[in-house]
C-alpha positions in Angstrom: 5.0 -14.6 -8.0 3.7 -13.8 -4.6 0.2 -14.4 -3.3 -0.8 -10.7 -3.5 -0.1 -10.3 -7.2 -1.6 -11.8 -10.4 0.2 -12.7 -13.6 0.5 -10.2 -16.4 -2.4 -10.0 -18.7 -5.1 -10.8 -16.1 -7.1 -8.7 -13.7 -9.0 -5.5 -14.0 -6.0 -3.4 -15.4 -5.6 -5.8 -18.4 -9.3 -6.1 -19.1 -9.9 -2.3 -19.1 -6.8 -1.5 -21.1 -5.2 0.3 -18.1 -1.5 1.4 -18.2 -0.5 -1.0 -15.4 0.5 -4.5 -16.4 -0.5 -6.1 -13.0 -3.0 -5.4 -10.3 -2.5 -6.1 -6.7 -5.1 -8.4 -5.2 -5.9 -7.4 -1.6 -8.1 -8.9 1.0 -10.3 -7.9 3.9 -10.7 -10.1 6.9 -14.3 -11.4 6.2 -17.9 -10.3 5.7 -19.4 -7.5 7.8 -21.1 -8.8 10.9 -24.6 -7.9 9.7 -24.2 -9.9 6.5 -23.8 -13.2 8.4 -26.3 -15.7 9.5 -24.8 -15.9 12.9 -25.7 -12.3 13.6 -29.3 -12.7 12.6 -29.6 -16.0 14.6 -28.1 -14.3 17.6 -30.6 -11.4 17.4 -33.6 -13.7 17.0 -32.5 -15.8 20.0 -31.8 -12.8 22.2 -35.3 -11.4 21.4 -36.8 -14.8 22.1 -35.1 -15.0 25.5 -36.2 -11.5 26.4 -39.8 -12.3 25.4 -39.8 -15.6 27.3 -38.3 -14.0 30.4 -41.0 -11.4 30.3 -43.9 -13.7 29.7 -43.1 -16.8 31.8 -44.4 -16.3 35.4 -45.0 -18.5 38.4 -48.3 -19.9 39.5 -50.7 -17.3 41.0 -48.3 -15.2 43.0 -45.6 -17.9 43.2 -41.9 -17.5 42.4 -40.9 -16.4 38.9 -39.7 -19.5 37.0 -37.6 -17.6 34.4 -36.3 -14.7 36.5 -34.2 -11.8 35.2 -30.9 -13.2 36.5 -31.4 -16.4 34.4 -32.4 -14.3 31.3 -29.3 -12.2 31.5 -27.1 -15.2 32.2 -28.4 -16.9 29.1 -27.9 -13.7 27.0 -24.4 -13.4 28.3 -23.6 -17.0 27.4 -25.1 -16.5 24.0 -23.0 -13.3 23.5 -19.8 -15.2 24.5 -20.7 -17.9 22.0 -21.4 -15.4 19.2 -18.1 -13.6 19.8 -16.2 -16.8 19.7 -17.9 -18.0 16.5 -17.1 -14.6 14.8 -13.5 -14.8 16.0 -13.1 -18.3 14.5 -14.9 -17.3 11.3 -12.7 -14.2 10.8 -9.4 -16.1 11.6 -8.9 -17.7 8.2 -11.4 -16.2 5.8 -10.4 -13.5 3.3 -12.6 -11.4 1.0 -10.6 -10.5 -2.1 -10.7 -7.3 -4.0 -8.5 -5.5 -6.6 -6.4 -2.5 -5.6 -7.6 -0.3 -8.4 -11.2 -0.6 -7.2 -10.8 -0.4 -3.5 -14.4 -1.6 -3.2 -14.7 -5.2 -2.1 -18.5 -5.2 -2.6 -18.8 -3.7 -6.1 -21.2 -5.5 -8.5 -19.6 -4.2 -11.7 
């Protein structure tokens, strides 16, 4: 038996009385990006950096403490970190679904 098949008598085809004896179990790479906590943390921190960059100013006409170049540098570094974390998360995680359904997110 290979990793993509299930034994006879199990799976959706057997439970629903389908004609097929076996069902192939397929996988997607991982969850969609917007369903992950990394994405929402990334968005919140980027918004926070943009707000901080806009609101922090120097003393009475002095130099800007948190200038635009620093803001965009921090956002770029954060983006690189997010991309690396998503790549690592997607490298070994699989989201299984049955071939008959084709829908990995069905609730029924």
